[in-house]
C-alpha positions as CSV (number, residue, x, y, z in Angstrom):
1,M,-23.9,-65.2,-39.4
2,C,-23.6,-66.3,-43.0
3,L,-26.8,-66.8,-44.9
4,A,-27.6,-68.8,-48.0
5,I,-28.9,-66.2,-50.4
6,P,-30.8,-66.8,-53.7
7,G,-29.5,-65.3,-57.0
8,K,-29.9,-65.7,-60.7
9,V,-27.1,-67.3,-62.7
10,V,-26.1,-64.9,-65.5
11,E,-22.9,-66.6,-66.8
12,I,-21.2,-70.0,-66.5
13,S,-17.6,-70.9,-67.2
14,D,-15.4,-74.0,-66.8
15,G,-11.8,-73.3,-65.9
16,G,-9.1,-75.3,-64.2
17,G,-11.6,-78.2,-63.5
18,L,-13.9,-75.9,-61.6
19,R,-17.4,-74.9,-62.8
20,T,-18.2,-71.4,-61.8
21,G,-20.8,-68.8,-62.5
22,R,-21.6,-65.2,-62.2
23,V,-24.7,-64.8,-60.0
24,N,-26.9,-61.8,-59.7
25,F,-28.0,-61.0,-56.2
26,G,-30.5,-58.1,-56.7
27,G,-28.1,-56.1,-58.8
28,T,-24.8,-57.3,-57.2
29,I,-22.9,-59.8,-59.3
30,S,-20.6,-62.3,-57.5
31,Q,-18.8,-65.4,-58.5
32,A,-20.0,-68.7,-57.1
33,C,-18.8,-72.3,-57.5
34,L,-21.4,-74.4,-59.4
35,D,-19.9,-77.8,-58.9
36,Y,-22.5,-78.9,-56.5
37,V,-25.4,-78.1,-58.9
38,P,-24.2,-79.5,-62.3
39,E,-27.7,-79.3,-63.7
40,V,-27.9,-75.5,-63.4
41,Q,-27.9,-73.4,-66.6
42,V,-27.8,-69.6,-67.3
43,G,-31.1,-68.1,-66.2
44,D,-31.6,-70.5,-63.3
45,Y,-31.9,-69.4,-59.7
46,V,-29.6,-70.9,-57.1
47,I,-29.1,-70.7,-53.3
48,V,-25.5,-69.6,-52.6
49,H,-23.7,-70.1,-49.2
50,V,-20.1,-68.9,-48.7
51,G,-19.5,-68.8,-52.4
52,F,-20.9,-72.2,-53.3
53,A,-24.3,-72.8,-55.0
54,I,-25.9,-75.5,-52.9
55,S,-29.2,-75.9,-54.6
56,K,-31.3,-74.9,-57.5
57,V,-34.7,-73.1,-56.8
58,D,-37.4,-71.7,-59.0
59,R,-37.9,-67.9,-59.4
60,E,-40.8,-67.8,-57.0
61,E,-38.9,-69.5,-54.2
62,A,-35.9,-67.2,-54.7
63,E,-38.2,-64.2,-54.4
64,R,-40.0,-65.5,-51.3
65,T,-36.7,-66.2,-49.7
66,Y,-35.4,-62.7,-50.5
67,R,-38.5,-61.1,-49.1
68,A,-38.3,-63.2,-45.9
69,L,-34.6,-62.3,-45.4
70,E,-35.4,-58.7,-46.0
71,S,-38.3,-58.6,-43.6
72,M,-36.0,-60.0,-40.9
73,G,-33.4,-57.3,-41.6
74,L,-30.8,-60.0,-42.5
75,L,-29.9,-58.9,-46.0
76,E,-28.3,-55.7,-44.9
77,R,-25.8,-57.6,-42.8
78,E,-24.8,-59.9,-45.6
79,M,-24.9,-57.7,-48.7
80,P,-24.4,-54.1,-49.7
81,P,-27.6,-51.9,-49.4
82,S,-28.2,-51.8,-53.2
83,A,-28.4,-55.6,-53.3
84,A,-31.0,-55.9,-50.6
85,E,-33.8,-56.1,-53.2
86,A,-35.6,-59.0,-54.9
87,P,-33.4,-61.0,-57.3
88,E,-33.1,-59.4,-60.8
89,E,-35.2,-61.0,-63.5
90,S,-33.2,-59.4,-66.3
91,S,-29.5,-60.0,-67.0
């Protein structure tokens, strides 16, 4: 199963006609396409599914979603163990 997981946008770049960003998922940084959420800025939280940010969410919603996924044991399947924590507020 592939989940949509919340993360914090820490960097945005435009290259080759594609808007991408580095997203922090509880300490694990991954690239995501930001073309579907053009309003997103550095510091915003997004829901990412298969490498695409599909919606913007507030910090509280991101944390609630992380806790729910963690309580169901689903984060361990999708992410490395060190990333199965609440989204990082710093960085």
